[in-house]
MARVEX-881269 format. One record per residue (C-alpha): x, y, z. Coordinates in steps of 0.5 Angstrom, whole numbers, plus 2048, in hexadecimal, padded with zeros to 3 digits. Example, Ala and Ser with C-alpha at 12.3 -4.5 7.8 and 13.67 -1.06 7.14 Angstrom:
819_7F7_810
81B_7FE_80E
END
This chain:
7DD_7FC_808
7E2_803_809
7E7_804_80E
7EA_80A_810
7F0_80C_813
7F0_80F_81A
7F2_815_818
7ED_816_812
7E8_81A_817
7EE_81F_81A
7F1_820_813
7ED_824_810
7F0_826_80B
7F5_820_809
7F3_81B_803
7F5_813_805
7F6_80E_800
7F2_808_7FE
7F2_801_7FD
7EC_7FD_7FA
7EC_7F7_7FC
7E9_7F0_7F7
7E7_7EA_7FC
7E7_7E3_7F9
7E1_7DE_7F7
7E0_7DC_7FE
7DD_7E3_801
7D7_7E4_7FB
7D1_7E5_7FE
7CD_7EA_801
7D0_7EA_809
7D6_7EF_80A
7D7_7EC_811
7DC_7E8_80C
7E0_7ED_80A
7E3_7EE_811
7E4_7E6_812
7E3_7E0_80E
7E6_7D9_811
7E3_7D6_80A
7E6_7DC_805
7ED_7DF_803
7EF_7E1_80A
7EB_7E8_80D
7ED_7ED_807
7F0_7F3_809
7EA_7F6_80D
7EC_7F3_813
7F4_7F5_812
7F2_7FC_812
7EE_7FD_817
7F4_7F9_81C
7FA_7FC_819
7F8_804_819
7F9_804_811
7F9_80B_80E
7F5_80A_809
7EE_809_807
7EC_801_805
7E6_7FF_801
7E4_7F8_801
7DD_7F7_7FC
7D9_7F1_7FD
7D8_7ED_7F6
7D1_7EA_7F5
7D0_7E3_7F6
7CF_7E1_7EF
7D5_7E6_7ED
7DC_7E7_7EB
7E0_7EC_7EB
7E3_7EC_7E4
7DB_7EE_7E2
7DB_7F4_7E7
7E0_7F8_7E5
7DB_7FE_7E3
7D8_7FD_7EA
7DF_7FE_7ED
7E1_804_7E8
7DB_807_7EB
7DC_805_7F2
7E4_809_7F1
7E1_80F_7EF
7DB_810_7F5
7E1_80E_7FA
7E6_815_7F6
7DF_818_7F7
7DD_817_7FD
7E4_817_801
7EA_81A_802
7EE_815_7FD
7F5_816_7FB
7F4_814_7F3
7FB_813_7F2
7FB_80E_7F7
7F6_809_7F6
7F6_802_7F5
7F3_7FB_7F4
7F4_7F5_7F7
7F1_7ED_7F7
7F1_7E6_7F8
7EF_7E0_7F4
7E9_7E3_7F0
7EA_7EA_7F3
7F2_7E9_7F0
7EE_7E8_7E9
7EA_7EE_7EB
7F0_7F2_7EB
7F3_7F1_7E4
7EC_7F2_7E2
7EB_7F8_7E5
7F2_7FA_7E4
7F1_7F9_7DC
7EB_7FC_7DB
7EC_802_7E0
7F4_804_7E0
7F3_80B_7E2
7F0_809_7E9
7F7_806_7EC
7FE_808_7EE
800_800_7EE
7FC_7F9_7F0
7FD_7F3_7F3
7FA_7ED_7F1
7FA_7E6_7F5
7F8_7DF_7F2
7F5_7E3_7EC
7F7_7E4_7E6
7F4_7E6_7DE
7EF_7E0_7DE
7EB_7E2_7D8
7EC_7E4_7D0
7E9_7EB_7D0
7EE_7EC_7D6
7F4_7EA_7D2
7F2_7EF_7CC
7F3_7F4_7D1
7F9_7F3_7D5
7FD_7F8_7CF
7F9_7FD_7D3
7FC_7FD_7D9
803_7FF_7DA
808_803_7DF
804_801_7E6
808_7FD_7EA
805_7F6_7EC
805_7F1_7F0
802_7EA_7EF
803_7E5_7F5
801_7DD_7F3
801_7D7_7F6
805_7D2_7F3
7FF_7CC_7F3
7FA_7D0_7F3
7F5_7CB_7F2
7EF_7D0_7F0
7F3_7D6_7EA
7FA_7D3_7E8
800_7D6_7E9
800_7D7_7E1
7FB_7DC_7E1
7FF_7E1_7E6
805_7E0_7E3
804_7E1_7DC
801_7E8_7DE
807_7E9_7E1
80B_7E7_7DB
807_7EB_7D6
807_7F2_7DB
80F_7F1_7DB
80F_7F1_7D3
80A_7F7_7D2
80F_7FB_7D7
80B_7FA_7DD
80F_7F9_7E4
80C_7F2_7E7
80E_7EE_7EC
80B_7E7_7EE
80C_7E3_7F5
80B_7DB_7F5
809_7D9_7FD
807_7D3_7FE
801_7D5_801
7FE_7DC_7FE
7F9_7DD_803
7FD_7DE_808
802_7E3_805
7FC_7E6_803
7FB_7E8_80B
802_7E9_80B
803_7EE_807
7FC_7F2_809
7FF_7F2_80F
805_7F6_80D
801_7FA_808
808_7FE_806
80B_7F8_803
806_7F8_7FD
803_800_7FD
809_804_7FF
805_80B_801
7FF_807_805
END
């Protein structure tokens, strides 16, 4: 699912930032409608906020297949970004990735594999979860990082996100993590005020 700012068709010489959003495990499957509204998932994702608030950016929300996980799909996500940059008027220095839960894990995986794409990242209830991800952490520096994690998250322990941020700080990356009681509520608030996470979007 792709959303465009209202000015996209009229401002034909303008390039726009891109925000890639990776949804949670609950939205996996083949029904694209869950990307707009899924009460069983982690809120509504980024597309509804982009449509309601008329963000001056392009948002891209792919749909993860039922039996797969974002950390396994980094090559396909890289190809997706390549296609997006080729097909649309993209401000290449302002491409961001964000995601929640499984999507947050995908944020870290994609960033570690293809760091050249991103101006900043924001992971919500994610973190580095697999050994191969930890091995690549030294390769990702000099990009601003936001992390949001529920202190009492029953699915993905806070330690996964906190440990990731701590390692990045030691490597010299600018990292910030917040610990709300309800990370899903926080991410909806952040996406409804996108400038908080992604300046220039």
